N, C-alpha and C positions, 0 to 999 in steps of 0.2 A: 346592322341597320344604318349605322352612321356612315359606313362606306358607300352604301347605296345613295343616301342623301347627299353625301359629298360629291359622288360621281355625277348625280343628276344636276346638282347645282353647278358643277364645273362645266358640264355639257351646255347648260343654259348660258353660262357666262361666255361661252365660245360660239354663241349663235345657234345652238341646236334647240329648236323649239319643240322637238319631240319628247324631251324630258318632262316627266310629269311633275307639276308643281306640288309642293308640300301643302296639305290642307290646313295645317296648323290647328288652331282651336275649332275651325269649322268642321274638321273631321270627327269631332266629338258629338255632332248633332245629326241625327237620322234625317231630319227634314232637309238639310242641305244635300245629303247623299241621294235622297229620293228625288228632289227637285232636279238635280244634275242628270239623273237617269231619265226622268220625264222629259226634260228639255231635249235630250238627244233622240229619244224615241219619237217625240212629237215632230222634230225637225225631219227625221227620216220618213215618217208617215206623210207629212205635208208634201215633201218632195215627190213621193210615190203617188200621191193623189191630186197633184196640182191641177190636172185636167178637169177635175170635178168641181173646182171652185167651192171648197168646203169652208164655210165660215166657222169660227170657233163655237163649239157646242152643238152643231148640227148633227154630226155623226152620233155622238153619245146620246143626244135627245131622241133621235130616231131609233136607236138601238133599245133604249128604255121603253119607248112606245111599243115597239114590236114585242118585247118581252113581257109587257104588262098591258094587254089590250084593255082600253077603257080608262087608263090612267088620266089623272087631271094635269093641266098645265102647271099648277102649283107644285104637285109632287115631282114632276120632271125637273122644274126649276130648282127645287130644293136639293134633289139628288145630284144633279149635274153641278150645282153651285152657281147658278145663274141668277141675276137680278130678274124679278118678275117681268119687267118691261122688255128685257132682252129675250126672255123666254117666249114672249108673245111674238116678237119679230122672227124668231127661229121657227115657231110653229106656223106663222104666216108663210115663211119661205118654204117650209116642208109641204104645205098645201099647194102653193104656187107651182112647185116642181112635180106635184102629183105623187109625193112619197108618203104623205099622211093625210088624214082627214079628221075634222072635228065633228062631233055629234053632241046634241044636248044629252046630258046625263039622264038616265031613267030614274036614278035615285035622288038626285038633287038638280032640279031644273036651272039653278043659278050657275052651274059649272058645265064645262064641256068635257066630254070623254074623248080621248085621242086614240086613233087606230092607225096602224100601218097599212098602206095599200099593197097590192101585189107588186107594183113597180117599186115601192119602198123596200119590200122584202128582197127583191132581186138586186137592188142597189146595195142593200146591207150585205148580202152574200158576197158581192164583189169587194166591198170595203173590208169585210172581215178577213177575206182571203189575203188582201194586201197587208192588213194589220198583222196577220199571222206570220207572213213572210218577213215583215219588218222586225217583229219581236224575236223571231227565230234566230235572226242574225246575232241578237244579243244574248239569248238564253240557251243556245245550242249546247253549251258546255255543262249545263246543269242536268242532273238526272231527274226522272219523273218525280221521285220522292222529294228531292230537294226543291223542285218547283212547287209541289203541293205544299211543302212546309213554308216556303216563302209566301205563297198566297194566303195561307192560314195566318201567318204572323202579321202580314199587312192588313188583313181583315180585322184581326184582333186590335191592332193599333187604331184603325178607323173607328171601330165600335166604341172605344172608350173616349174618343173625341166627340 
């Protein structure tokens, strides 16, 4: 391993930027590794969807609304990790674009139930196709069982947080 580190270090010293940096102590932390992957995937997805002018949180919010008809704004905000005021702006934008609609909840008149429109479903189908292509570039070397295991482990970590 020292030879690989020495070789990478030597290549960097000679101007070769393709040599991978040592992670040092950062390599001990899963959060750093996850963030690094998320950043790369998000950058690729953003480039592939630039024409749709997606603000942060719009796609995931719409996807949650479609998967959970009647969900509240608060539930969407909490799951996506958005401030409530930002969530309101995103729901407003989804409504303006004709992708989602608010209705008064039949259970609690103080809250709104959110629903995806037919246009929203079509929009999501296209975005999920693009997302699948984006992730496939990164995950193609994993077997189906490895991918299932990775998903289960990530869900387990999320659940304890």
